[in-house]
GUMI-868935 format. One line per field, with one value per residue (C-alpha): residue number from 0; x, y, z; residue in three letters. Coordinates in Angstrom, 3 decimals. Example, Ala and Ser with C-alpha at 12.3 -4.5 7.8 and 13.67 -1.06 7.14 Angstrom:
% GUMI-868935
resi = [0 / 1]
xx = [12.300 / 13.670]
yy = [-4.500 / -1.060]
zz = [7.800 / 7.140]
resn = [ALA / SER]
This chain:
% GUMI-868935
resi = [0 / 1 / 2 / 3 / 4 / 5 / 6 / 7 / 8 / 9 / 10 / 11 / 12 / 13 / 14 / 15 / 16 / 17 / 18 / 19 / 20 / 21 / 22 / 23 / 24 / 25 / 26 / 27 / 28 / 29 / 30 / 31 / 32 / 33 / 34 / 35 / 36 / 37 / 38 / 39 / 40 / 41 / 42 / 43 / 44 / 45 / 46 / 47 / 48 / 49 / 50 / 51 / 52 / 53 / 54 / 55 / 56 / 57 / 58 / 59 / 60 / 61 / 62 / 63 / 64 / 65 / 66 / 67 / 68 / 69 / 70 / 71 / 72 / 73 / 74 / 75 / 76 / 77 / 78 / 79 / 80 / 81 / 82 / 83 / 84 / 85 / 86 / 87 / 88 / 89]
xx = [1.188 / -0.744 / 0.692 / -1.062 / 1.085 / -0.368 / 0.699 / 2.589 / 3.676 / 1.524 / 4.486 / 5.197 / 4.587 / 3.864 / 7.414 / 8.794 / 6.734 / 7.987 / 11.583 / 11.231 / 9.982 / 12.150 / 15.173 / 13.347 / 12.485 / 10.378 / 7.467 / 4.535 / 2.821 / 2.943 / 0.207 / -0.358 / -4.095 / -5.106 / -8.243 / -10.340 / -10.982 / -7.806 / -5.414 / -3.600 / -2.330 / -4.709 / -1.720 / -1.885 / -1.122 / -0.737 / 2.225 / 2.010 / 5.001 / 5.026 / 7.463 / 5.638 / 8.879 / 10.248 / 6.926 / 6.896 / 10.473 / 9.568 / 6.543 / 8.618 / 11.538 / 9.637 / 6.803 / 7.432 / 10.313 / 10.540 / 9.770 / 9.301 / 9.248 / 6.533 / 6.492 / 4.804 / 2.635 / 3.047 / 0.870 / -0.641 / -3.654 / -7.007 / -9.836 / -12.272 / -15.345 / -18.578 / -21.070 / -24.647 / -26.961 / -29.825 / -31.592 / -34.111 / -34.728 / -38.405]
yy = [5.842 / 3.904 / 4.165 / 3.354 / 1.970 / 1.551 / 0.518 / -2.484 / -5.227 / -8.345 / -10.430 / -7.997 / -9.733 / -8.520 / -9.551 / -7.399 / -4.461 / -4.917 / -5.152 / -2.006 / 0.094 / -1.450 / 0.516 / 3.634 / 2.247 / -0.295 / -1.805 / -3.060 / -4.663 / -4.740 / -6.306 / -6.572 / -6.858 / -9.922 / -10.981 / -13.267 / -15.797 / -15.846 / -14.856 / -12.636 / -9.237 / -6.363 / -4.036 / -2.124 / -2.551 / -0.981 / -0.499 / 0.413 / 2.238 / 3.299 / 6.223 / 9.037 / 10.797 / 7.609 / 7.055 / 10.579 / 10.153 / 6.789 / 8.329 / 11.217 / 9.044 / 6.075 / 7.851 / 7.591 / 5.105 / 2.069 / -1.224 / -4.487 / -2.539 / -0.082 / 3.451 / 3.095 / 5.701 / 6.118 / 8.300 / 8.454 / 6.150 / 7.826 / 6.180 / 4.177 / 6.261 / 5.077 / 3.919 / 5.112 / 2.501 / 1.586 / -0.710 / 2.006 / 3.001 / 1.930]
zz = [9.747 / 7.123 / 3.597 / 0.312 / -2.530 / -6.027 / -9.529 / -8.166 / -10.542 / -10.301 / -9.102 / -6.225 / -2.866 / 0.652 / 1.583 / -1.261 / 0.006 / 3.565 / 2.388 / 0.260 / 3.188 / 5.920 / 4.710 / 6.017 / 9.456 / 11.292 / 9.377 / 11.465 / 8.485 / 4.703 / 2.608 / -1.122 / -1.772 / -3.789 / -5.625 / -3.410 / -6.176 / -8.291 / -5.452 / -7.999 / -6.880 / -7.526 / -8.014 / -4.742 / -1.074 / 2.348 / 4.674 / 8.381 / 9.868 / 13.548 / 13.053 / 11.259 / 10.230 / 8.648 / 6.884 / 5.452 / 4.205 / 2.617 / 0.871 / -0.442 / -1.575 / -3.040 / -4.863 / -8.612 / -8.332 / -10.608 / -8.866 / -10.744 / -14.030 / -12.968 / -11.591 / -8.190 / -6.503 / -2.752 / -0.499 / 2.951 / 3.075 / 3.570 / 5.503 / 3.394 / 2.607 / 4.125 / 1.534 / 2.028 / 3.458 / 1.170 / 3.636 / 4.613 / 1.034 / 0.843]
resn = [MET / ASN / ILE / PHE / VAL / SER / ASN / LEU / GLY / TYR / SER / PHE / THR / SER / GLU / ASP / LEU / SER / GLU / LEU / PHE / SER / SER / TYR / GLY / ALA / VAL / ASP / SER / ALA / ARG / VAL / ILE / THR / ASP / LYS / ILE / THR / ARG / GLN / SER / ARG / GLY / PHE / GLY / PHE / VAL / GLU / MET / PRO / ASP / GLU / ASN / ALA / ALA / ILE / LYS / ALA / ILE / ARG / ASP / LEU / ASN / GLY / THR / MET / GLN / ASP / GLY / ARG / SER / ILE / LYS / VAL / SER / GLU / ALA / ARG / PRO / LYS / GLU / GLU / LYS / PRO / SER / TYR / SER / ASN / ARG / TRP]
């Protein structure tokens, strides 16, 4: 299951994210999204967990908890919406 985590502190790393979720089960990947130019955290990230039950428990337990001085928001990630193509506009 793919999990979306937001309102992360700017010093929160991908390793921190993996460690936070690993207490609930196996973590396939954990990634804090960074700005392409400054390389600074954008304050959100994604976690992949293979066990759906463990992922649901992690979402339920971690949503609203304080991490790095901030109350994080944790939910199931939704697919990115397709943007309309404007190439055939004229």
